[in-house]
N, C-alpha and C positions, 0 to 999 in steps of 0.2 A: 543679294538682291540687285537686279539690274537698275542702273541709274543712280545708285547711291554712292558711287565712287569706289566701291570695294574691289572692282576689277583692276584698279591701278596697281594693286599689290604693293611691292616694296618701294615703288616710286612715291607712294603717299607718305611713307615714314622715313625720316632722315637717318635714323639709326640703321634701318634695313638697307637703305641705299649705301650708307657708309660700309656696311658689312659686305654688300655686293661688290663694291669697288675694291675693298680690301682683298677679297677672294681672287678677283681678276688680277690685281697687282701682285699677289703672292704667286700665282701661276706664271705670270710674265717674268717676275724676278727669278723664279726657279729655272725657267727656260734660259734666261740670259746668263745666270751663274753657271749652269751645267755646260752651256755652249762655250762660255769663256774658259772653263776648265779644260774642255776637250781640245779646243782649237788654239789656245794660247799658253796655258800653264803646262799641260801634259803633251806638248808638241816635241817630238824627237828632234835632236840637233840636225840641221841640214835639210829638213823636210818642210817645204812650204806648200801645203795643199794635201791632197789625198795621199795616204801612206803607200798604197799599192805594194810593191815588192819589199819596201822598207819594213812592212809589218812582220815579215818573217825573221828579221834580225832583232826585233825588240824583245826585252825580257818579258816573261810570262806575266809577272805581277804588274808591270807597267801597262801591258795591253789589257789586262783584266780591269785595272783601275779606269782606263780610258773608256772601256765598254760599259762599265757601271755608270759612269757619268753620262754616256750617250743614252743608256736605257732610262736614266732619270729624266733626261730631256724629253724623250718620246712619251714617257708616262705623264709628264707635266703638259705636253702639247695635247695628248689625248684627253686628259682631265679638263683642260681649258675648253676644248672643242665640245665635250659632253656638257659641261656647265653652261656654256653659252647657248648650246642647242636647247637645253631645258629651260633656261631663264630668259633668253632673248629671242632666238629665232623661232622656236616652237610656238610661243604665245602670239608672236606677230603673224605667223602663217595661219594659226587658228582664227585670229581676229579677222584677217583678210578673207578667209574662206567663209566665215559666217556673216560677213558684211552683205546685207541684202541689196545695197545700192550698186548698180553696175558702174564701172569706171569707164568713162569715155576719154580717149586720148587724142 
């Protein structure tokens, strides 16, 4: 029903807000951890930055492990983008488009 506060969704309930914050924190932690693993823990000796030709000299298992952490990072980033799009950006755009009052700037 319009006007009864039900459109506020998870913001009206502290437990849902905590769950929302926990989901975002989980995605952020997952991205930070996988980035740390790729760029600091699984860094070959003597390489500071992109691997380029040094990638040809790395053992196969080492390179596969690095790539799996990199894939984990991209999956977490995509998941966070989709989650924020569905819970934050989409509802705000819908509300802005359905607002009948014109905005003067």
